[in-house]
Residue frames as a rotation matrix with the C-alpha (Angstrom) as fourth column:
MET 1
-0.812 -0.576 0.091 87.46
0.518 -0.641 0.566 -72.87
-0.268 0.507 0.819 163.18
ASN 2
-0.366 0.755 0.544 83.91
0.550 -0.297 0.781 -72.09
0.751 0.585 -0.307 162.07
THR 3
0.559 0.561 -0.611 82.91
0.816 -0.238 0.527 -71.05
0.150 -0.793 -0.591 165.58
PHE 4
-0.264 -0.782 -0.565 85.99
0.752 -0.533 0.387 -68.82
-0.604 -0.323 0.729 165.69
PHE 5
-0.918 -0.104 0.382 85.03
0.360 -0.619 0.698 -66.94
0.164 0.778 0.606 162.52
LYS 6
0.032 0.995 0.097 81.37
0.666 -0.093 0.740 -66.78
0.746 0.040 -0.665 163.53
ALA 7
0.387 0.055 -0.921 82.38
0.876 -0.335 0.348 -65.14
-0.289 -0.941 -0.177 166.82
LEU 8
-0.553 -0.713 -0.431 84.56
0.512 -0.699 0.499 -62.62
-0.657 0.055 0.751 165.03
ASN 9
-0.537 0.401 0.742 81.82
0.759 -0.155 0.633 -61.79
0.369 0.903 -0.221 162.53
ASP 10
0.560 0.823 -0.090 80.02
0.755 -0.463 0.465 -59.57
0.341 -0.329 -0.881 165.02
PRO 11
0.033 -0.583 0.812 81.34
0.115 -0.805 -0.582 -56.01
0.993 0.113 0.040 165.62
THR 12
0.671 0.260 0.695 80.31
-0.621 -0.315 0.717 -56.06
0.405 -0.913 -0.050 169.29
ARG 13
0.942 -0.333 0.037 82.33
0.269 0.817 0.510 -59.20
-0.200 -0.471 0.859 169.94
ARG 14
0.261 -0.884 0.387 85.33
0.748 -0.068 -0.660 -57.74
0.610 0.461 0.644 168.14
GLU 15
0.175 -0.147 0.974 85.05
-0.335 -0.939 -0.081 -54.63
0.926 -0.312 -0.213 170.31
ILE 16
0.939 0.149 0.309 84.84
-0.342 0.325 0.882 -56.75
0.031 -0.934 0.356 173.45
LEU 17
0.659 -0.752 0.011 88.10
0.751 0.656 -0.077 -58.45
0.051 0.059 0.997 172.37
GLU 18
0.082 -0.618 0.782 89.69
0.330 -0.723 -0.606 -55.02
0.940 0.308 0.145 171.88
HIS 19
0.519 0.162 0.839 88.76
-0.650 -0.562 0.511 -54.06
0.555 -0.811 -0.187 175.44
LEU 20
0.971 -0.134 0.196 90.05
-0.034 0.738 0.674 -57.35
-0.235 -0.662 0.712 176.80
ASN 21
0.513 -0.834 0.205 93.29
0.630 0.204 -0.749 -56.88
0.583 0.513 0.630 174.87
LYS 22
0.088 -0.450 0.889 94.03
-0.358 -0.847 -0.393 -54.01
0.930 -0.284 -0.236 177.27
GLY 23
-0.824 -0.381 0.419 93.49
-0.519 0.214 -0.827 -56.20
0.226 -0.899 -0.374 180.33
ASP 24
-0.715 0.568 -0.406 91.19
0.594 0.801 0.075 -58.62
0.368 -0.187 -0.911 182.12
LEU 25
-0.730 0.570 0.377 87.67
-0.607 -0.794 0.025 -57.34
0.314 -0.211 0.926 182.88
THR 26
-0.715 0.636 0.291 84.53
0.188 0.575 -0.796 -58.46
-0.673 -0.514 -0.531 184.63
ALA 27
-0.379 0.680 0.628 81.25
0.914 0.169 0.368 -58.74
0.144 0.713 -0.686 182.73
GLY 28
0.572 0.636 -0.518 80.05
0.732 -0.681 -0.028 -55.59
-0.371 -0.363 -0.855 184.48
GLU 29
-0.086 -0.702 -0.707 83.15
0.033 -0.711 0.703 -53.65
-0.996 0.037 0.085 183.43
ILE 30
-0.866 -0.175 0.469 82.64
0.434 0.201 0.878 -54.81
-0.248 0.964 -0.098 179.86
ALA 31
-0.015 0.974 0.227 78.94
0.999 0.007 0.034 -53.92
0.032 0.227 -0.973 179.95
LYS 32
0.323 0.099 -0.941 79.79
0.431 -0.901 0.053 -50.34
-0.843 -0.423 -0.333 180.97
GLN 33
-0.668 -0.686 -0.288 81.53
0.014 -0.399 0.917 -49.90
-0.744 0.609 0.276 177.60
PHE 34
-0.892 0.392 0.225 78.32
0.335 0.242 0.910 -50.62
0.302 0.888 -0.347 175.64
GLU 35
-0.607 0.789 0.093 74.78
-0.766 -0.550 -0.332 -49.36
-0.211 -0.273 0.939 175.40
MET 36
-0.102 0.602 -0.792 73.11
-0.437 0.688 0.579 -52.75
0.893 0.405 0.193 175.73
THR 37
0.725 0.487 0.486 71.72
-0.640 0.217 0.737 -54.94
0.254 -0.846 0.470 178.46
LYS 38
-0.158 -0.787 0.597 73.91
-0.920 0.337 0.200 -57.11
-0.359 -0.517 -0.777 180.65
PRO 39
0.339 0.298 0.892 72.17
-0.056 0.953 -0.298 -60.27
-0.939 0.051 0.339 179.35
SER 40
0.995 -0.019 -0.096 73.15
-0.096 -0.057 -0.994 -59.23
0.014 0.998 -0.059 175.80
ILE 41
0.239 -0.968 0.069 76.76
-0.935 -0.249 -0.254 -58.78
0.263 -0.003 -0.965 176.88
SER 42
-0.070 -0.216 0.974 76.63
-0.626 0.770 0.126 -62.17
-0.777 -0.601 -0.189 178.62
HIS 43
0.811 0.426 0.401 75.39
0.052 0.630 -0.775 -63.72
-0.583 0.649 0.489 175.37
HIS 44
0.792 -0.577 -0.199 78.31
-0.447 -0.326 -0.833 -62.20
0.416 0.749 -0.516 173.45
LEU 45
-0.053 -0.837 0.545 80.78
-0.997 0.076 0.020 -63.37
-0.059 -0.542 -0.838 176.10
ASP 46
0.286 0.230 0.930 79.31
-0.329 0.935 -0.130 -66.87
-0.900 -0.269 0.343 175.97
LEU 47
0.992 0.087 0.093 79.79
0.062 0.313 -0.948 -67.04
-0.112 0.946 0.305 172.21
LEU 48
0.437 -0.899 0.018 83.39
-0.750 -0.376 -0.545 -65.81
0.497 0.224 -0.838 172.57
LYS 49
-0.087 -0.425 0.901 83.98
-0.846 0.509 0.158 -68.50
-0.526 -0.749 -0.404 175.22
GLN 50
0.670 0.424 0.609 82.46
-0.067 0.852 -0.520 -71.19
-0.739 0.307 0.599 172.98
ALA 51
0.929 -0.364 -0.064 84.88
-0.092 -0.058 -0.994 -70.12
0.358 0.930 -0.088 170.22
GLY 52
0.529 -0.751 -0.395 87.75
0.849 0.462 0.257 -70.35
-0.011 -0.471 0.882 172.68
LEU 53
0.141 -0.456 0.879 88.59
0.437 -0.768 -0.468 -66.67
0.888 0.451 0.091 172.25
VAL 54
-0.087 -0.143 0.986 88.10
-0.748 -0.644 -0.160 -65.76
0.657 -0.752 -0.051 175.89
VAL 55
-0.303 0.015 -0.953 88.40
0.549 0.820 -0.162 -67.61
0.778 -0.573 -0.257 179.17
SER 56
0.298 0.430 0.852 86.86
-0.493 -0.695 0.523 -66.73
0.817 -0.577 0.005 182.49
SER 57
-0.515 -0.405 -0.755 87.77
0.492 0.581 -0.648 -67.32
0.702 -0.706 -0.100 186.08
ARG 58
0.621 0.779 -0.087 85.79
0.456 -0.268 0.849 -66.71
0.638 -0.567 -0.522 189.22
GLN 59
-0.690 -0.720 0.075 87.13
0.370 -0.439 -0.819 -64.02
0.623 -0.537 0.569 191.52
GLY 60
-0.891 0.455 -0.015 84.82
-0.155 -0.334 -0.930 -63.78
-0.428 -0.826 0.368 194.50
GLN 61
-0.015 0.976 0.218 81.34
0.254 0.215 -0.943 -63.13
-0.967 0.041 -0.251 193.19
TYR 62
0.476 0.125 -0.871 82.57
-0.660 -0.604 -0.447 -61.97
-0.582 0.787 -0.205 189.77
GLN 63
0.622 -0.335 0.707 83.68
0.648 0.727 -0.226 -63.67
-0.439 0.599 0.670 186.58
LYS 64
0.197 -0.651 -0.734 86.89
-0.407 -0.735 0.543 -62.16
-0.892 0.192 -0.409 185.21
TYR 65
0.889 0.171 0.424 87.34
0.306 0.466 -0.830 -62.47
-0.340 0.868 0.362 181.44
SER 66
0.047 -0.907 -0.419 90.61
-0.442 -0.395 0.805 -62.54
-0.896 0.147 -0.420 179.52
ILE 67
0.535 0.066 -0.842 91.72
-0.843 0.103 -0.527 -63.23
0.051 0.993 0.111 175.96
ASN 68
0.561 -0.356 0.748 92.85
0.083 0.923 0.377 -66.75
-0.824 -0.149 0.547 175.11
THR 69
0.237 -0.553 -0.799 95.84
-0.848 -0.519 0.108 -66.04
-0.475 0.652 -0.592 172.88
THR 70
-0.518 -0.439 0.734 96.36
-0.120 0.887 0.446 -69.74
-0.847 0.143 -0.512 172.16
VAL 71
0.345 0.737 0.581 93.47
0.577 0.321 -0.751 -69.70
-0.740 0.594 -0.315 169.67
PHE 72
0.858 -0.073 -0.508 94.96
-0.359 -0.793 -0.493 -66.73
-0.367 0.605 -0.706 167.87
ASP 73
-0.185 -0.982 0.045 98.34
-0.748 0.171 0.641 -68.49
-0.637 0.085 -0.766 167.72
GLU 74
-0.323 0.139 0.936 96.69
0.327 0.945 -0.028 -71.55
-0.888 0.297 -0.350 166.18
LEU 75
0.754 0.653 0.072 94.93
0.336 -0.290 -0.896 -69.40
-0.564 0.700 -0.438 163.59
VAL 76
0.513 -0.657 -0.553 98.19
-0.757 -0.650 0.070 -67.67
-0.406 0.382 -0.830 162.62
LYS 77
-0.486 -0.710 0.509 99.91
-0.395 0.699 0.596 -71.06
-0.779 0.089 -0.620 162.21
TRP 78
0.081 0.632 0.771 97.03
0.574 0.603 -0.554 -72.29
-0.815 0.487 -0.314 160.09
MET 79
0.909 0.312 -0.278 97.19
0.004 -0.670 -0.742 -69.21
-0.418 0.673 -0.610 157.86
ILE 80
0.168 -0.938 -0.304 101.00
-0.775 -0.317 0.547 -69.31
-0.609 0.143 -0.780 157.51
GLN 81
-0.224 -0.259 0.939 100.83
0.196 0.932 0.304 -72.78
-0.955 0.252 -0.158 155.99
PHE 82
0.693 0.532 0.487 99.16
0.586 -0.022 -0.810 -71.28
-0.420 0.847 -0.327 152.92
ASN 83
0.841 -0.452 -0.296 101.86
-0.516 -0.835 -0.192 -68.64
-0.160 0.314 -0.936 152.56
GLN 84
-0.036 -0.906 0.421 104.66
-0.549 0.370 0.749 -71.20
-0.835 -0.204 -0.511 152.98
ARG 85
0.278 0.219 0.935 103.29
0.509 0.792 -0.337 -73.32
-0.815 0.569 0.109 150.19
LYS 86
0.988 0.109 -0.106 103.84
-0.014 -0.626 -0.779 -70.39
-0.151 0.772 -0.618 147.83
TYR 87
0.405 -0.912 -0.069 107.59
-0.900 -0.410 0.145 -70.43
-0.160 0.004 -0.987 148.59
GLU 88
0.024 -0.389 0.921 107.97
-0.262 0.887 0.381 -74.19
-0.965 -0.250 -0.080 148.33
LYS 89
0.834 0.376 0.403 107.29
0.269 0.361 -0.893 -74.22
-0.481 0.853 0.200 144.60
């Protein structure tokens, strides 16, 4: 959970997720959306992968990135438990 929130703490990583929410992209396609080096984008993607927010798959010579919605589902379930407690009283 800490890695999840750390990954979301950075505006660049949040923007990467917004781009991926529209569809799967390669690292090069993601890099074109930003004014930073490809190694910097790779670093951000690595942190998102470590947090479980994105997954990648090899397609030929490229890595294709997509959002891992399972992590978001788990977060929503975790947050709902606090709201449910309010109604149980």
